[in-house]
N, C-alpha and C positions, 0 to 999 in steps of 0.2 A: 500696707496693711488695712483691713478692715476690722468695724467692731460688730460681730454679731450679737444683734439685739431682738429678744423675744418679745413679741406683742399679743396679749391673750385675744383668743378668738373666743366668740361665744358671749356671755354675758357683759364681761367688762368691755369688749371690741370698741363700740361704740365711744363710751365716756373716755376710754384710754387715746383713742384718734384723736378725739377734742381736744384735751390737755394737751397732747402733743402739739397740737396745731398752735393753741394759745401759746406754748413754749417756742414755738418759731419754727417747728417740724413738720411739714405737711405729708401724711402719709397717706399714698393713695392704695385701698385696697380692691383689688379683684376677686369675686367671689369665685373665680375659677382658678386661683392661685393662692399658695400658701406664703407667697414670698411678694409681700406689699413693697412698692415704691415708696422712696423717701426722699427727700430733697437733701441729701448729705451723702456725698460720693465717697466717704469713709464710714457709712453704715449700710450694713444689709439686714433688712428685716426678714425674720421668719416669725409666721402665725401658728402657735398651738394654744390649746386649750388651756387654761388657766390651773386644771388638775394636773396638768401634766411638766409643767414649766420648771418646778424646781427642781426636778431629777434631769432635764434636760440642760438646765444652769449648771447643776451640780457634775455631772458627767463630761463636760467641756463641749457639748453640741452647740452650745450659745454663751456666749461672754457674759450676758446679762439679761434681765428681762422682767416684766411684771406679772406679779400672782399673789394671790390672798395669802395673809399670815397661816389661814388655816390649811391650806393645802400643804404649805412648808413642814407644818407638823405632822399632818397626815402621812406624807412622804418619809418624813424625817431626814429632810435632806439638810447635806452638808453644803450650806450657802453663805456669803457673804452679805447681810441686811445692809443694803446703803441708805435708803431713807424710807418713812413711813410718806406714803401718799393717800391721806383720809379721802377717798373718794370711792363711789360705788358704783352700780348701773344705773341708779335712780338719783343721786345726788353725792352731796359732798356728806358723807357718814359713815359708818360702820356697818356691816353686817352681824346679824349673830346665828348661830349653831343651837337651835330648841329642841328640847324633848317636847311631843306633841302625841295627843291621843285624843279620840272622839269624846266629844260634849259628853255622852251620857258613860262613858268609861268608868269603870272604879279606881283605876290606875289615879292617883293623887300624888306620889313622890316616886323618887328611884327605886326605893326599896320594895314597891310592888310590882316592880320589871321582874322579881325573881322566877325563871323558868318562863318567860314569856320572850315572843319573836319582835327582834326590832328591825325596821326597814331603812337603811339609809346610803348614802353615797361617801359619806365619810366612817369608813369601816373602824378603821385605826383609832381615829377621836373619838369614835362612842365606845371599843372597847375599853379605851384608857379611862374613859368617864366610869363605865360600869366597874372597872378593876378599884378606880378610887374609893368607891362607895361599897366595895365587898359585895356585888349583885352579879350571880349568875343569868345570863341570859343570851340566846341565840340573836347573832349579829348576821342580817343578811344584806348582799350588797342590793342596792336598786338603782337599775338602768337608766330610770327616770319615771316622773308622774309618781312619785312617792306620796304625794297626800292623799292619792285615790286608793291606798294600799290597806290601812285600817278600816274598818275592824275586820274584814275576810282574809285579808293576806298577811296582814302582820298587828300586833297587837299596838304597838306605835312606832312612830317614826322619830329619825332626828334629821334634821331639814333646816337650810339656810333659807335664813327672811331679813326682809328690811323694814315692813311695816306690819307683816304679820297678816294682811288682808289675804293672800291666798289660803292661808291654814284656815280663817272664819270662814271663806268662801266654800271650804270642802268639810265646813262641820267640825273642824280640829280645835283644841285650846292646848296651851302651852303650860307643860308641867313645870319646864325649868329650863334654864339659860346654861349652855353647856361651855359654850366661847364666844368671845365676841373678835371679830377680825376685821383686818383693813388691807387695801393693797399695799404691798412693799416692792419698792427695787429693790433687786437682788442681783448679785454678781458671783461670777466662777472664782472661788478662791485663787487658783493660777492667774486668771484675767487680771483679778484685784492687784497683785503684783508687778504685773507689768507696766511699767509709767506711762506708755502710751495709750494703753487702752485705759489706764486707772483715771488717767488725767479727762480722756474723752468721756469715761463714766461721770466722773466729779462736775463735768461740764453739763451734762444731761440732767442730773440730778439738782442743780441751782437753778436750771431752767426751768424745771417742772413743779419745784417747789415755788418757784417765784410766781408760775401760772395759777398754782393751787391757792395761794394766800391772795391773788388777786381775784379771784372767784367771787367773793361775798365783799367785796369792796369797789368802792368810785371814787373818781376824783372831783374836787369840785373848785371852781374857778370863780371870784368875783371880785368887784372893786368896791372899795371902802373908802371914806374921806377918816383922814386920820382924825379926825375930834372922834368918830365914832369906832375906831378901831379897838379900843381895850375892850367895848361893849362887846364886839363881835367874836374877840378872842375869848370869852370868858364862856361862851356858848359851844365854841367850833372845838370838837374834839380833835384830834390828830395822830396819825401813826406813828408821828416822833414830834416835829415841831412843823407849823405851817411855815411856808415860804412866803415872804414878805418882799415885794419888789416895788421901787419907786414908777410913777407913772409921770407923763409929761406936764400933769397939773400938780406942784409941789404940794397941792394939799390932799393928792388922794393916793391910795397904795393899791395895788395888784394882789391877792391873795390866793396861795394856789395850797390846797390840802388834800387828804385821802382819808377817807372814814367808811364806816361799815356801810354799806346798802340798805341796811333793816333802818336805819335812823334818818335816810335822806327824806322823808315825806314828812316828819315831822320838824327837822331842822331847817330846811328851804324857807318856810312860813316865818321861824323865830330869826331867821339870819336876814331876812327881808325887812322885819319889824326892828331890826336893831341899827338898820342903815347900811347894809349892804346892797349892793346894785351890779345888774349885770351878771348875775349869779348863771354858771353853765357847769351843768353834769356832765360828766364823761365817762367810757367804759375803758376799764383797765385791762391790759394783756397778762403783764408778769409786774411783781412789786421783787425788789432783789434785795435782803436786807444787806 
């Protein structure tokens, strides 16, 4: 038996392969093939666009896959949400679908879209948004380069963004945020009922979440005299509690802990000042809680 795993092709591809690598799965992508190789004989990878993933998982062509919450809603797919994986093309975070117009446009709110034309790849999401606000507007599917369409080809666009830099570069301003989205690990309902496949999917989920949790954290090791230990512990945050081990010198201990990487620069000088010695910072692949 094999588990058919969908890997998103396109903007999420590189970050997805990297997260899987940290989780222990080496995925080798051949740009000429839609069947990447993976270092697990029980998994068969298939690469499709995130926009289509939920449909293929729903109809059973794949047992599980990764796609955006937005595309699940856009396709109205009946799938099992296995895990929220908070990462995107550019980093660890969510993306936003926004309503945007040219800076000089008189459109200031969704109500100003009455009778206007909107270009977007997320046609159903946009129609649902307009219906919610009782606005009638023409929604046109955009095959790409959506940012360049206003004002000649459309009055407004609904587009996905992480930082807003592409919108600003194309002289567009955000009118409203329609939806926040993140990557989801999803499964086919029948595959989820299969004990072997479910266990395999659950193991993948555990390792992916562990890899993501480790993304912004590092490990710290140091030696501390027992006399200075209370002082060090007061300033040392930990995921749970630091691990303290005896050394051959009965007056010293080794201390091991995990902290947010953003605190390391300020923390290490304080630890040194408090009496810690031999401080070693190391990267983490996974943290399994």
